[in-house]
Biopython code that builds the backbone (N, CA, C, O; Angstrom):
import numpy as np
from Bio.PDB.StructureBuilder import StructureBuilder

atoms = [
    (1, "MET", "N", (-6.608, 6.927, 51.850)),
    (1, "MET", "CA", (-6.389, 7.568, 50.577)),
    (1, "MET", "C", (-5.985, 7.668, 50.237)),
    (1, "MET", "O", (-6.417, 7.618, 49.085)),
    (2, "LEU", "N", (-4.291, 8.032, 50.298)),
    (2, "LEU", "CA", (-3.927, 8.793, 50.021)),
    (2, "LEU", "C", (-2.799, 7.205, 48.989)),
    (2, "LEU", "O", (-1.846, 7.163, 48.211)),
    (3, "GLU", "N", (-3.408, 6.553, 49.438)),
    (3, "GLU", "CA", (-2.799, 4.868, 48.719)),
    (3, "GLU", "C", (-3.651, 4.135, 48.181)),
    (3, "GLU", "O", (-3.422, 3.059, 47.628)),
    (4, "VAL", "N", (-4.891, 4.767, 48.331)),
    (4, "VAL", "CA", (-5.662, 4.321, 46.730)),
    (4, "VAL", "C", (-5.024, 5.715, 45.471)),
    (4, "VAL", "O", (-4.257, 5.499, 44.533)),
    (5, "ALA", "N", (-5.490, 6.757, 45.763)),
    (5, "ALA", "CA", (-4.118, 7.759, 45.274)),
    (5, "ALA", "C", (-3.102, 6.996, 43.723)),
    (5, "ALA", "O", (-2.876, 6.949, 42.514)),
    (6, "PHE", "N", (-2.790, 6.461, 45.356)),
    (6, "PHE", "CA", (-1.135, 5.974, 44.438)),
    (6, "PHE", "C", (-1.131, 4.563, 43.688)),
    (6, "PHE", "O", (-0.036, 4.101, 43.366)),
    (7, "ALA", "N", (-2.466, 3.753, 43.350)),
    (7, "ALA", "CA", (-3.547, 3.008, 43.565)),
    (7, "ALA", "C", (-2.662, 2.755, 41.891)),
    (7, "ALA", "O", (-1.809, 2.045, 41.358)),
    (8, "GLN", "N", (-3.822, 4.185, 41.544)),
    (8, "GLN", "CA", (-4.514, 4.445, 40.384)),
    (8, "GLN", "C", (-3.564, 5.331, 39.714)),
    (8, "GLN", "O", (-3.759, 5.651, 38.541)),
    (9, "ALA", "N", (-2.089, 5.943, 40.666)),
    (9, "ALA", "CA", (-1.405, 6.308, 39.682)),
    (9, "ALA", "C", (-0.710, 5.837, 38.957)),
    (9, "ALA", "O", (-0.413, 6.253, 37.837)),
    (10, "THR", "N", (-0.122, 4.305, 39.827)),
    (10, "THR", "CA", (0.942, 3.583, 38.695)),
    (10, "THR", "C", (-0.031, 2.562, 37.885)),
    (10, "THR", "O", (0.618, 1.876, 37.094)),
    (11, "GLN", "N", (-1.022, 2.369, 37.885)),
    (11, "GLN", "CA", (-2.257, 1.720, 37.202)),
    (11, "GLN", "C", (-2.384, 2.098, 35.895)),
    (11, "GLN", "O", (-2.212, 1.202, 35.068)),
    (12, "THR", "N", (-2.657, 3.261, 35.471)),
    (12, "THR", "CA", (-2.291, 4.059, 34.809)),
    (12, "THR", "C", (-1.755, 4.648, 33.915)),
    (12, "THR", "O", (-2.246, 5.234, 32.950)),
    (13, "ALA", "N", (-0.092, 4.413, 34.407)),
    (13, "ALA", "CA", (0.903, 4.893, 34.059)),
    (13, "ALA", "C", (1.209, 3.776, 33.309)),
    (13, "ALA", "O", (1.251, 3.694, 32.082)),
    (14, "SER", "N", (1.493, 2.626, 34.420)),
    (14, "SER", "CA", (1.015, 1.042, 33.623)),
    (14, "SER", "C", (0.559, 0.257, 32.154)),
    (14, "SER", "O", (1.014, -0.495, 31.292)),
    (15, "GLU", "N", (-0.685, 1.008, 32.533)),
    (15, "GLU", "CA", (-1.311, 1.263, 30.937)),
    (15, "GLU", "C", (-1.608, 1.536, 29.861)),
    (15, "GLU", "O", (-2.262, 0.964, 28.989)),
    (16, "THR", "N", (-0.679, 3.213, 29.989)),
    (16, "THR", "CA", (-0.379, 3.638, 29.147)),
    (16, "THR", "C", (1.303, 3.524, 27.913)),
    (16, "THR", "O", (2.497, 3.552, 28.211)),
    (17, "PRO", "N", (0.801, 3.433, 26.941)),
    (17, "PRO", "CA", (1.358, 2.607, 25.545)),
    (17, "PRO", "C", (2.448, 3.522, 25.582)),
    (17, "PRO", "O", (2.289, 4.742, 25.623)),
    (18, "SER", "N", (4.170, 2.628, 25.559)),
    (18, "SER", "CA", (5.540, 3.209, 24.969)),
    (18, "SER", "C", (5.389, 3.639, 23.765)),
    (18, "SER", "O", (4.714, 3.179, 22.844)),
    (19, "PRO", "N", (6.483, 5.129, 23.858)),
    (19, "PRO", "CA", (6.253, 5.386, 23.074)),
    (19, "PRO", "C", (5.935, 5.227, 21.437)),
    (19, "PRO", "O", (5.281, 5.706, 20.511)),
    (20, "MET", "N", (7.306, 3.749, 21.942)),
    (20, "MET", "CA", (7.859, 2.582, 20.749)),
    (20, "MET", "C", (6.721, 2.325, 20.131)),
    (20, "MET", "O", (6.511, 2.617, 18.953)),
    (21, "ASP", "N", (5.609, 1.549, 21.173)),
    (21, "ASP", "CA", (4.677, 0.945, 20.518)),
    (21, "ASP", "C", (3.432, 1.850, 20.128)),
    (21, "ASP", "O", (2.426, 1.378, 19.598)),
    (22, "GLN", "N", (3.609, 3.348, 20.475)),
    (22, "GLN", "CA", (2.607, 4.112, 19.756)),
    (22, "GLN", "C", (3.399, 4.351, 18.427)),
    (22, "GLN", "O", (2.397, 3.997, 17.806)),
    (23, "MET", "N", (4.099, 4.571, 17.646)),
    (23, "MET", "CA", (5.216, 4.205, 17.491)),
    (23, "MET", "C", (4.752, 3.744, 15.785)),
    (23, "MET", "O", (4.533, 4.130, 14.637)),
    (24, "ILE", "N", (4.829, 2.507, 16.820)),
    (24, "ILE", "CA", (4.235, 0.986, 15.762)),
    (24, "ILE", "C", (3.192, 0.830, 15.458)),
    (24, "ILE", "O", (2.773, 0.018, 14.633)),
    (25, "HIS", "N", (2.649, 1.533, 16.037)),
    (25, "HIS", "CA", (0.731, 1.168, 15.802)),
    (25, "HIS", "C", (0.421, 2.388, 14.843)),
    (25, "HIS", "O", (-0.630, 2.328, 14.204)),
    (26, "MET", "N", (1.598, 3.970, 14.615)),
    (26, "MET", "CA", (0.888, 4.351, 13.375)),
    (26, "MET", "C", (2.071, 3.808, 12.304)),
    (26, "MET", "O", (2.163, 4.606, 11.371)),
    (27, "VAL", "N", (2.789, 2.933, 12.207)),
    (27, "VAL", "CA", (3.325, 2.993, 11.140)),
    (27, "VAL", "C", (2.064, 1.613, 10.914)),
    (27, "VAL", "O", (0.922, 1.936, 10.585)),
    (28, "LEU", "N", (2.204, 1.018, 10.998)),
    (28, "LEU", "CA", (1.183, -0.210, 11.153)),
    (28, "LEU", "C", (-0.165, 0.633, 10.215)),
    (28, "LEU", "O", (-0.386, 0.223, 9.076)),
    (29, "LEU", "N", (-0.922, 1.683, 10.724)),
    (29, "LEU", "CA", (-1.715, 2.317, 9.924)),
    (29, "LEU", "C", (-1.352, 2.983, 9.172)),
    (29, "LEU", "O", (-2.251, 3.764, 8.861)),
    (30, "LEU", "N", (-0.216, 3.198, 8.489)),
    (30, "LEU", "CA", (-0.110, 4.059, 7.879)),
    (30, "LEU", "C", (0.298, 2.978, 6.582)),
    (30, "LEU", "O", (0.326, 3.346, 5.408)),
    (31, "GLY", "N", (0.560, 1.785, 6.972)),
    (31, "GLY", "CA", (1.056, 0.639, 5.656)),
    (31, "GLY", "C", (-0.182, 0.454, 5.658)),
    (31, "GLY", "O", (-0.488, 0.498, 4.467)),
    (32, "VAL", "N", (-1.140, 0.264, 6.282)),
    (32, "VAL", "CA", (-2.554, -0.231, 5.569)),
    (32, "VAL", "C", (-3.233, 0.672, 5.241)),
    (32, "VAL", "O", (-4.027, 0.075, 4.514)),
    (33, "THR", "N", (-3.610, 1.954, 5.221)),
    (33, "THR", "CA", (-4.084, 3.106, 4.634)),
    (33, "THR", "C", (-3.116, 3.241, 3.026)),
    (33, "THR", "O", (-3.637, 3.844, 2.087)),
    (34, "VAL", "N", (-2.023, 2.756, 2.908)),
    (34, "VAL", "CA", (-1.316, 2.434, 1.913)),
    (34, "VAL", "C", (-1.028, 1.424, 1.393)),
    (34, "VAL", "O", (-0.113, 1.378, 0.572)),
    (35, "GLY", "N", (-1.666, 0.473, 1.707)),
    (35, "GLY", "CA", (-2.244, -0.890, 0.539)),
    (35, "GLY", "C", (-3.497, -0.564, 0.027)),
    (35, "GLY", "O", (-3.981, -0.627, -1.103)),
    (36, "ILE", "N", (-4.102, -0.036, 1.600)),
    (36, "ILE", "CA", (-5.798, 0.290, 1.153)),
    (36, "ILE", "C", (-5.987, 0.553, -0.167)),
    (36, "ILE", "O", (-6.624, -0.158, -0.945)),
    (37, "VAL", "N", (-4.934, 2.500, -0.649)),
    (37, "VAL", "CA", (-5.491, 3.769, -1.617)),
    (37, "VAL", "C", (-5.239, 2.302, -2.937)),
    (37, "VAL", "O", (-6.047, 2.128, -3.849)),
    (38, "TYR", "N", (-3.795, 1.285, -2.708)),
    (38, "TYR", "CA", (-2.915, 1.293, -3.850)),
    (38, "TYR", "C", (-4.164, 0.301, -4.144)),
    (38, "TYR", "O", (-4.776, 0.523, -5.188)),
    (39, "PHE", "N", (-4.637, -0.862, -3.260)),
    (39, "PHE", "CA", (-5.406, -1.669, -4.396)),
    (39, "PHE", "C", (-7.260, -0.988, -4.789)),
    (39, "PHE", "O", (-8.084, -1.487, -5.556)),
    (40, "MET", "N", (-7.375, 0.089, -4.048)),
    (40, "MET", "CA", (-8.972, 0.960, -4.095)),
    (40, "MET", "C", (-8.609, 1.430, -5.560)),
    (40, "MET", "O", (-9.405, 1.113, -6.444)),
    (41, "ILE", "N", (-7.304, 2.272, -5.955)),
    (41, "ILE", "CA", (-7.232, 2.803, -6.469)),
    (41, "ILE", "C", (-5.995, 3.313, -7.626)),
    (41, "ILE", "O", (-6.569, 3.691, -8.647)),
    (42, "ILE", "N", (-5.100, 3.381, -7.702)),
    (42, "ILE", "CA", (-3.565, 2.733, -8.327)),
    (42, "ILE", "C", (-4.385, 1.834, -9.387)),
    (42, "ILE", "O", (-4.759, 1.984, -10.550)),
    (43, "ARG", "N", (-4.483, 0.772, -8.354)),
    (43, "ARG", "CA", (-3.947, -0.568, -9.182)),
    (43, "ARG", "C", (-5.157, -0.956, -10.622)),
    (43, "ARG", "O", (-4.979, -1.501, -11.711)),
    (44, "PRO", "N", (-5.982, -0.556, -10.168)),
    (44, "PRO", "CA", (-7.942, -0.560, -10.871)),
    (44, "PRO", "C", (-6.944, -0.050, -12.600)),
    (44, "PRO", "O", (-6.670, -0.606, -13.663)),
    (45, "GLN", "N", (-6.663, 1.590, -11.817)),
    (45, "GLN", "CA", (-6.563, 2.421, -12.778)),
    (45, "GLN", "C", (-5.586, 1.956, -13.862)),
    (45, "GLN", "O", (-5.702, 2.120, -15.077)),
    (46, "GLN", "N", (-4.436, 1.242, -13.079)),
    (46, "GLN", "CA", (-3.181, 1.116, -14.212)),
    (46, "GLN", "C", (-3.773, -0.323, -15.057)),
    (46, "GLN", "O", (-3.177, -0.717, -16.060)),
    (47, "ARG", "N", (-4.861, -0.957, -14.589)),
    (47, "ARG", "CA", (-5.193, -1.953, -15.180)),
    (47, "ARG", "C", (-5.672, -1.865, -16.486)),
    (47, "ARG", "O", (-5.246, -2.409, -17.504)),
    (48, "LYS", "N", (-7.121, -0.704, -16.239)),
    (48, "LYS", "CA", (-7.681, 0.136, -17.513)),
    (48, "LYS", "C", (-5.897, 1.401, -18.573)),
    (48, "LYS", "O", (-5.394, 1.282, -19.690)),
    (49, "GLN", "N", (-5.739, 1.944, -17.926)),
    (49, "GLN", "CA", (-4.456, 2.427, -18.602)),
    (49, "GLN", "C", (-4.058, 1.720, -20.080)),
    (49, "GLN", "O", (-4.032, 2.199, -21.214)),
    (50, "LYS", "N", (-3.591, -0.388, -19.285)),
    (50, "LYS", "CA", (-2.949, -1.075, -19.775)),
    (50, "LYS", "C", (-4.628, -1.295, -21.158)),
    (50, "LYS", "O", (-4.620, -1.190, -22.384)),
    (51, "GLU", "N", (-5.324, -1.484, -20.586)),
    (51, "GLU", "CA", (-6.797, -2.153, -21.401)),
    (51, "GLU", "C", (-6.982, -1.348, -22.410)),
    (51, "GLU", "O", (-7.055, -1.891, -23.512)),
    (52, "THR", "N", (-7.153, 0.634, -22.325)),
    (52, "THR", "CA", (-6.805, 0.572, -23.029)),
    (52, "THR", "C", (-5.908, 0.946, -24.434)),
    (52, "THR", "O", (-6.325, 0.923, -25.592)),
    (53, "GLU", "N", (-4.714, 1.252, -24.013)),
    (53, "GLU", "CA", (-3.457, 1.165, -25.139)),
    (53, "GLU", "C", (-3.936, -0.012, -25.766)),
    (53, "GLU", "O", (-4.819, -0.114, -26.618)),
    (54, "ALA", "N", (-3.011, -1.172, -25.063)),
    (54, "ALA", "CA", (-4.291, -2.380, -25.870)),
    (54, "ALA", "C", (-5.156, -1.991, -26.673)),
    (54, "ALA", "O", (-4.618, -1.606, -27.711)),
    (55, "MET", "N", (-6.061, -1.920, -26.687)),
    (55, "MET", "CA", (-6.999, -1.684, -27.563)),
    (55, "MET", "C", (-6.772, -0.387, -28.745)),
    (55, "MET", "O", (-7.296, -0.507, -29.852)),
    (56, "ARG", "N", (-6.015, 0.746, -28.428)),
    (56, "ARG", "CA", (-5.266, 1.513, -29.660)),
    (56, "ARG", "C", (-4.694, 0.801, -30.280)),
    (56, "ARG", "O", (-5.019, 0.942, -31.459)),
    (57, "ALA", "N", (-3.513, -0.408, -30.057)),
    (57, "ALA", "CA", (-2.671, -0.923, -30.287)),
    (57, "ALA", "C", (-3.389, -1.687, -31.768)),
    (57, "ALA", "O", (-3.045, -1.682, -32.950)),
    (58, "SER", "N", (-4.541, -2.316, -31.016)),
    (58, "SER", "CA", (-5.355, -3.367, -31.637)),
    (58, "SER", "C", (-6.236, -2.524, -33.887)),
    (58, "SER", "O", (-6.195, -2.852, -35.072)),
    (59, "ILE", "N", (-6.819, -1.438, -33.011)),
    (59, "ILE", "CA", (-6.956, -0.491, -33.741)),
    (59, "ILE", "C", (-7.294, -0.613, -35.581)),
    (59, "ILE", "O", (-6.959, 0.462, -36.078)),
    (60, "ARG", "N", (-7.622, -1.198, -36.233)),
    (60, "ARG", "CA", (-6.999, -1.929, -37.630)),
    (60, "ARG", "C", (-8.512, -1.040, -39.123)),
    (60, "ARG", "O", (-9.591, -0.935, -38.539)),
    (61, "LYS", "N", (-8.588, -0.638, -40.310)),
    (61, "LYS", "CA", (-8.316, -0.484, -41.126)),
    (61, "LYS", "C", (-10.131, -0.964, -41.291)),
    (61, "LYS", "O", (-10.286, -2.184, -41.248)),
    (62, "GLY", "N", (-10.891, -0.484, -41.393)),
    (62, "GLY", "CA", (-12.429, -0.826, -41.274)),
    (62, "GLY", "C", (-12.780, -1.264, -40.252)),
    (62, "GLY", "O", (-13.405, -2.323, -40.206)),
    (63, "ASP", "N", (-12.328, -0.240, -38.669)),
    (63, "ASP", "CA", (-12.865, -0.950, -37.337)),
    (63, "ASP", "C", (-14.087, 0.448, -37.069)),
    (63, "ASP", "O", (-13.605, 1.533, -37.394)),
    (64, "ARG", "N", (-14.968, 0.489, -36.747)),
    (64, "ARG", "CA", (-15.687, 1.868, -36.463)),
    (64, "ARG", "C", (-15.646, 2.589, -34.713)),
    (64, "ARG", "O", (-16.201, 2.039, -33.761)),
    (65, "VAL", "N", (-15.163, 3.397, -34.654)),
    (65, "VAL", "CA", (-14.524, 3.844, -33.336)),
    (65, "VAL", "C", (-15.111, 5.349, -33.498)),
    (65, "VAL", "O", (-15.480, 5.978, -34.490)),
    (66, "LEU", "N", (-15.013, 5.823, -31.454)),
    (66, "LEU", "CA", (-15.578, 7.173, -31.219)),
    (66, "LEU", "C", (-14.438, 8.060, -30.882)),
    (66, "LEU", "O", (-13.551, 7.589, -30.170)),
    (67, "THR", "N", (-14.336, 9.425, -31.350)),
    (67, "THR", "CA", (-13.365, 9.869, -30.663)),
    (67, "THR", "C", (-13.275, 10.516, -29.385)),
    (67, "THR", "O", (-13.912, 9.983, -28.476)),
    (68, "THR", "N", (-12.851, 11.186, -29.215)),
    (68, "THR", "CA", (-13.087, 11.839, -27.533)),
    (68, "THR", "C", (-13.090, 12.874, -27.719)),
    (68, "THR", "O", (-12.547, 13.684, -26.967)),
    (69, "GLY", "N", (-14.200, 13.423, -29.638)),
    (69, "GLY", "CA", (-15.015, 14.604, -29.355)),
    (69, "GLY", "C", (-15.695, 13.860, -29.326)),
    (69, "GLY", "O", (-15.787, 13.990, -28.106)),
    (70, "GLY", "N", (-16.700, 12.696, -29.630)),
    (70, "GLY", "CA", (-17.296, 12.606, -29.652)),
    (70, "GLY", "C", (-17.762, 12.012, -31.422)),
    (70, "GLY", "O", (-18.683, 11.230, -31.660)),
    (71, "LEU", "N", (-17.140, 12.437, -32.119)),
    (71, "LEU", "CA", (-17.347, 11.850, -33.438)),
    (71, "LEU", "C", (-17.161, 10.505, -33.566)),
    (71, "LEU", "O", (-16.414, 9.876, -32.815)),
    (72, "TYR", "N", (-17.981, 9.857, -34.746)),
    (72, "TYR", "CA", (-18.167, 8.387, -34.929)),
    (72, "TYR", "C", (-16.992, 7.906, -36.025)),
    (72, "TYR", "O", (-16.781, 9.062, -36.391)),
    (73, "GLY", "N", (-16.162, 7.211, -36.751)),
    (73, "GLY", "CA", (-15.655, 7.717, -38.306)),
    (73, "GLY", "C", (-15.323, 5.922, -38.346)),
    (73, "GLY", "O", (-15.398, 5.116, -37.419)),
    (74, "THR", "N", (-15.068, 5.776, -39.310)),
    (74, "THR", "CA", (-14.788, 4.058, -40.003)),
    (74, "THR", "C", (-12.966, 4.130, -40.134)),
    (74, "THR", "O", (-12.595, 4.410, -41.274)),
    (75, "VAL", "N", (-12.176, 3.977, -39.417)),
    (75, "VAL", "CA", (-10.879, 3.785, -39.752)),
    (75, "VAL", "C", (-10.009, 3.106, -41.405)),
    (75, "VAL", "O", (-9.676, 1.984, -41.785)),
    (76, "VAL", "N", (-9.953, 4.065, -41.807)),
    (76, "VAL", "CA", (-9.555, 3.734, -43.829)),
    (76, "VAL", "C", (-7.692, 4.232, -43.388)),
    (76, "VAL", "O", (-7.876, 5.440, -43.236)),
    (77, "GLY", "N", (-7.350, 4.184, -43.328)),
    (77, "GLY", "CA", (-5.634, 5.034, -42.923)),
    (77, "GLY", "C", (-5.355, 4.634, -41.230)),
    (77, "GLY", "O", (-6.098, 4.664, -40.248)),
    (78, "GLU", "N", (-3.611, 4.173, -41.460)),
    (78, "GLU", "CA", (-3.007, 4.657, -40.346)),
    (78, "GLU", "C", (-1.475, 4.874, -40.380)),
    (78, "GLU", "O", (-0.923, 3.843, -40.764)),
    (79, "LYS", "N", (-0.740, 5.720, -40.149)),
    (79, "LYS", "CA", (0.618, 6.113, -39.845)),
    (79, "LYS", "C", (0.994, 6.875, -38.845)),
    (79, "LYS", "O", (0.432, 7.911, -38.493)),
    (80, "ASP", "N", (2.099, 6.309, -38.289)),
    (80, "ASP", "CA", (2.508, 7.019, -37.300)),
    (80, "ASP", "C", (2.033, 7.802, -36.296)),
    (80, "ASP", "O", (2.142, 9.025, -36.211)),
    (81, "GLY", "N", (1.355, 6.846, -35.328)),
    (81, "GLY", "CA", (0.243, 7.415, -34.284)),
    (81, "GLY", "C", (-1.163, 8.633, -34.713)),
    (81, "GLY", "O", (-1.942, 9.260, -33.995)),
    (82, "VAL", "N", (-1.033, 8.577, -35.781)),
    (82, "VAL", "CA", (-2.151, 9.158, -36.505)),
    (82, "VAL", "C", (-3.249, 7.905, -37.181)),
    (82, "VAL", "O", (-2.747, 7.031, -37.888)),
    (83, "VAL", "N", (-4.836, 7.901, -36.890)),
    (83, "VAL", "CA", (-5.407, 7.362, -37.791)),
    (83, "VAL", "C", (-6.444, 8.387, -38.741)),
    (83, "VAL", "O", (-6.870, 9.477, -38.358)),
    (84, "VAL", "N", (-6.734, 7.734, -40.092)),
    (84, "VAL", "CA", (-7.853, 8.387, -40.790)),
    (84, "VAL", "C", (-8.778, 7.739, -40.802)),
    (84, "VAL", "O", (-8.940, 6.558, -41.107)),
    (85, "LEU", "N", (-9.792, 8.901, -40.284)),
    (85, "LEU", "CA", (-10.970, 8.213, -40.063)),
    (85, "LEU", "C", (-12.257, 8.727, -41.084)),
    (85, "LEU", "O", (-12.837, 9.761, -40.750)),
    (86, "LYS", "N", (-12.747, 7.941, -42.447)),
    (86, "LYS", "CA", (-14.348, 8.265, -43.088)),
    (86, "LYS", "C", (-14.826, 8.993, -42.544)),
    (86, "LYS", "O", (-15.788, 8.806, -43.290)),
    (87, "VAL", "N", (-15.341, 10.136, -41.558)),
    (87, "VAL", "CA", (-16.587, 10.542, -40.838)),
    (87, "VAL", "C", (-17.820, 10.517, -41.843)),
    (87, "VAL", "O", (-18.889, 10.138, -41.365)),
    (88, "ALA", "N", (-17.798, 10.747, -42.693)),
    (88, "ALA", "CA", (-18.942, 10.882, -44.105)),
    (88, "ALA", "C", (-18.989, 10.442, -45.334)),
    (88, "ALA", "O", (-17.925, 9.826, -45.394)),
    (89, "ASP", "N", (-19.606, 10.307, -46.598)),
    (89, "ASP", "CA", (-18.357, 9.774, -48.473)),
    (89, "ASP", "C", (-17.872, 11.292, -48.866)),
    (89, "ASP", "O", (-18.426, 12.388, -48.772)),
    (90, "GLU", "N", (-16.775, 10.928, -49.279)),
    (90, "GLU", "CA", (-16.074, 11.517, -49.363)),
    (90, "GLU", "C", (-15.235, 12.642, -48.349)),
    (90, "GLU", "O", (-14.580, 13.600, -48.762)),
    (91, "VAL", "N", (-15.442, 12.254, -46.914)),
    (91, "VAL", "CA", (-15.173, 12.794, -46.186)),
    (91, "VAL", "C", (-14.112, 13.006, -45.164)),
    (91, "VAL", "O", (-14.444, 13.876, -44.359)),
    (92, "LYS", "N", (-12.192, 12.155, -44.799)),
    (92, "LYS", "CA", (-11.717, 11.832, -44.579)),
    (92, "LYS", "C", (-11.277, 12.592, -42.997)),
    (92, "LYS", "O", (-11.802, 13.705, -43.028)),
    (93, "MET", "N", (-10.614, 12.435, -41.810)),
    (93, "MET", "CA", (-10.157, 13.440, -41.259)),
    (93, "MET", "C", (-8.944, 12.827, -40.742)),
    (93, "MET", "O", (-8.969, 11.596, -40.742)),
    (94, "GLU", "N", (-7.584, 13.539, -40.176)),
    (94, "GLU", "CA", (-6.540, 12.297, -39.497)),
    (94, "GLU", "C", (-7.442, 12.640, -38.107)),
    (94, "GLU", "O", (-8.476, 13.303, -38.190)),
    (95, "PHE", "N", (-6.812, 11.986, -36.507)),
    (95, "PHE", "CA", (-6.728, 11.970, -35.955)),
    (95, "PHE", "C", (-5.528, 11.014, -35.047)),
    (95, "PHE", "O", (-4.905, 10.087, -35.566)),
    (96, "ALA", "N", (-5.350, 11.476, -33.526)),
    (96, "ALA", "CA", (-4.547, 10.923, -33.058)),
    (96, "ALA", "C", (-4.039, 9.605, -32.467)),
    (96, "ALA", "O", (-2.965, 9.743, -31.881)),
    (97, "ARG", "N", (-4.551, 8.328, -32.470)),
    (97, "ARG", "CA", (-3.877, 7.548, -32.248)),
    (97, "ARG", "C", (-4.577, 7.393, -30.694)),
    (97, "ARG", "O", (-5.377, 6.522, -30.351)),
    (98, "ASP", "N", (-4.071, 8.422, -29.925)),
    (98, "ASP", "CA", (-5.292, 8.999, -28.770)),
    (98, "ASP", "C", (-5.628, 9.488, -28.644)),
    (98, "ASP", "O", (-5.608, 9.828, -27.461)),
    (99, "ALA", "N", (-6.314, 10.166, -29.418)),
    (99, "ALA", "CA", (-7.635, 10.234, -29.526)),
    (99, "ALA", "C", (-9.551, 9.215, -30.332)),
    (99, "ALA", "O", (-10.631, 9.361, -30.906)),
    (100, "ILE", "N", (-8.477, 8.179, -29.611)),
    (100, "ILE", "CA", (-9.732, 7.247, -29.867)),
    (100, "ILE", "C", (-9.985, 7.001, -28.686)),
    (100, "ILE", "O", (-8.978, 7.095, -27.985)),
    (101, "VAL", "N", (-11.347, 6.585, -27.875)),
    (101, "VAL", "CA", (-11.630, 6.307, -27.327)),
    (101, "VAL", "C", (-12.077, 5.050, -26.772)),
    (101, "VAL", "O", (-11.901, 4.678, -25.612)),
    (102, "GLN", "N", (-13.038, 4.042, -28.272)),
    (102, "GLN", "CA", (-13.905, 3.243, -28.069)),
    (102, "GLN", "C", (-13.664, 3.074, -29.294)),
    (102, "GLN", "O", (-13.371, 3.894, -30.165)),
    (103, "VAL", "N", (-13.837, 1.664, -29.341)),
    (103, "VAL", "CA", (-13.626, 0.813, -30.746)),
    (103, "VAL", "C", (-15.359, -0.051, -30.832)),
    (103, "VAL", "O", (-15.513, -1.071, -30.160)),
    (104, "LYS", "N", (-16.455, 0.455, -31.644)),
    (104, "LYS", "CA", (-17.682, 0.260, -31.215)),
    (104, "LYS", "C", (-17.842, -1.110, -32.345)),
    (104, "LYS", "O", (-18.538, -2.025, -31.904)),
    (105, "GLU", "N", (-17.211, -1.329, -33.859)),
    (105, "GLU", "CA", (-17.589, -1.967, -34.028)),
    (105, "GLU", "C", (-15.887, -2.930, -34.784)),
    (105, "GLU", "O", (-15.011, -2.228, -35.289)),
    (106, "ARG", "N", (-15.769, -3.968, -34.742)),
    (106, "ARG", "CA", (-14.767, -4.167, -35.530)),
    (106, "ARG", "C", (-15.146, -4.892, -37.684)),
    (106, "ARG", "O", (-16.143, -5.306, -38.276)),
    (107, "SER", "N", (-13.418, -4.611, -38.134)),
    (107, "SER", "CA", (-14.125, -5.648, -39.113)),
    (107, "SER", "C", (-14.003, -7.148, -38.927)),
    (107, "SER", "O", (-13.900, -8.023, -38.066)),
    (108, "ALA", "N", (-14.106, -6.849, -40.778)),
    (108, "ALA", "CA", (-14.296, -9.067, -40.686)),
    (108, "ALA", "C", (-13.578, -8.731, -41.328)),
    (108, "ALA", "O", (-12.902, -9.532, -41.973)),
]
sb = StructureBuilder()
sb.init_structure("model")
sb.init_model(0)
sb.init_chain("A")
sb.init_seg("    ")
for serial, (resi, resn, name, xyz) in enumerate(atoms, 1):
    if name == "N":
        sb.init_residue(resn, " ", resi, " ")
    sb.init_atom(name, np.array(xyz, "f"), 0.0, 1.0, " ", f" {name:<3s}", serial, name[0])
structure = sb.get_structure()
């Protein structure tokens, strides 16, 4: 009986991972988690931000755009980060270039 208990005790002691193995396992798990977060969340967000910046930089006179407030207008002027939109006959409004969400129609 004593021999069986001793054999089981030595067997479980040799099967438990060392603290170094546990640390390596945790570091690898953390690395995989960071990689997943980067490729699933951060990278697509950066790509979308670059596309939005390129769209805003390409706004020209005659483009029909949508603002963050839901207002549609046609670009009639631009200056230093400000876009002048014609929203109705004889009605022009100034918006920050960053307030443009989408270009609906490009001018010819």
